[in-house]
N, C-alpha and C positions, 0 to 999 in steps of 0.2 A: 122391701117384701118383708112379710112374718117372717120370725123369728120361728122356725124348724121347731115342731113339735116334739117331745120327749119321749120315744114307747121302747116296751120292752119282746113285744111279740108284730106278727106282720102277720096277718090275715088277706087273702088274695080268692074272692068269689067269682065261678067260673061262668059269666052269662054271655058267653063267647057259641058262635061261632062252629066249632071246636073242640076238641081235645087236645089238651097243654099244660105244661111244665111253669113253675120257677123258683128263680134261686132267690138269695139276696147277697146284693152287693153293696160293701162296707168303704169308706173312707174314712182312714182316722186321722184326730185332731195331729195335725203337727207333720202329717203323712204326704208326701209328694204323688203318690201311686194310691190305686185301689186294688179292689180285690173282690171277689165273694168269698162263702163261707160253705164251708164243705156237707150242703144240705142241699136237697132235691123238693120239692113238692112231689117226683113223682108225677108222670102222668093223671090227668082227672076231669071226669069228661063236664058237661056244660050244666048246670046246678049243684053244683060243691063248690064247697069252700075247703080250703089246706092254711094252716096255719105253721109256725114257724118262733117257736121262743127264742130269742136270741140271748137269752141270760145264759146259754146250756154252749155256750161260744166262746161266753170270759176268757178264757182265752187269748185267743187270738182281737178279739174284738171288744177295743176300750171304751168306757162311756163317754156319750158328746162325740163318739164316732158318725156322722153320717153315713143312714140307712135308706137304698131301696130295693124294689125289687126287679128282673129282666126275666121278660115272660115267651118264652118258646111255643110260639104256633105248630103242634102237631104238622107236616108239610105245607109250612106258611114261611112267615120270617119273626125273628124276636125281635122284642124290644123292649128299653129302658123310661119305666115311669120314670118322673120329674124327682130329679138328685136333692133339691132342698127341701124336701117339706117333713121329714124327721130326723133324728137323732138318736144314739140308742141310751137307752136308762132303762135301770132296775128298777123300774116302780108298775108297773102291772099291765099297764094299760096296751093298749090294741091298736093298732096303723090297720084301719081296714080298706081293702084296694079292690076295683072292680073294674070284669073285664068283660068289654061288648063290639062286636062285629066280626067283620072274617078273616079267612087266615092270613090276604095280604094286606086288607086295612081291619085296621081294629085298635080300641083304644082304654089306656087304665089309669083311671079315674079314682081318686078318694073316697070315699062313699060319704057323700052327708052326712056328719056328725059318725063320723066315722076313726074317732075317734072313740074306746071307750075300758072299763075297766070289770 
């Protein structure tokens, strides 16, 4: 398995056939439990992208924490992205995800060349 990529921001493009929102979940190094940041993208429609700057949460989020998103499809189900792709580091880089599909059957994928500064 590849080493997780360090990122400061996480963005998610809604290319699905539903309104959605996402939250950022994390697991700090050495912690036995995971949690989510006190942040939500708010509901947004297809064609839009929202971004969370993780550096605004350095009071709870430690450098090296595993970070991932949980997408909630309005009137559908919620789903986590892969938990092993990214870790937090205050470096200006952005992880880019894209959501595709229908409310009960959708995917969350890292956009190719999904790392941007």
